[in-house]
N, C-alpha and C positions, 0 to 999 in steps of 0.2 A: 939635705935630702936631695937625692938624684931624681931628675925628672926626664920625661920624654915628650917631645913636641909631636902632637898628632894633628892630622889634617884629614877631615872627613867630608866627602861630598854628600849633600842632602838635596833631594828633589821634592818639591811641594806642588800639589795640583790645586786648582781652584776650589775643590771641595774640602781642602784641609788635610787630605791624605798625604803621607810623606814616606820616603824611603831613603836609607842612608847606606854608604859604602866607604870603606877605608881600611887598610891593613898594611902591616909590614911584618913579614914572617921570615925568620932565618936570614935577615939582611936584605931580602928582596922586597921591593915596593914597586908595584906596577905604575905605569904612566898615569897621569891625572885623567886623561880621557877614558881610561878603563874604569876608574872610579865613577866618573860621571855617567857612563853607560850603565853600570850596575845600579846606580841610584835611580836613573830614569826607567830602567827596565821593569822595576816593580810597580810602576803606576800605569793606569789604563788611559789616562788623558793625553792629549797632544798639546796641552797648554801649561805644562809644568814650568816652574822656575827652578834654577839650580843655584845652590849656595855652597860656600866652603865654611866649615866650622873648624877653628883651630884652638887647641888647648894644650897647656903644659900639665901633664899628669904625673903623679909620683910613681916611681918604679919601686915595687915591693922589694924589701930586703929579705934575704934568706937568713933564717935564724936557726941556731943549734940549741936544742933543749937538752939539759942533762937529765938522765933517768937513772933509776935504781932497779935492779933485778933481785927478786926474792925467790928462792927455791922453796917449793912446798908441794903439798898434795893437791890434786885437782878433784874437787867434789862433783859428783854428778853422774 
């Protein structure tokens, strides 16, 4: 199974609210400080803590399904 390593910035405030940010699209991944800014931006507190969450996730495989076409009348 092929996997992708993800790294997600998470900010948590003293009330237990949290916000997360992280992405890689079309080969582009912003700098880490941009992820931290996005995670912090969603919280109202000035006392947040920031964390990094890393995980290896499976990449879905594209599958081809064989089908059969039957010609007939359409009712309705």
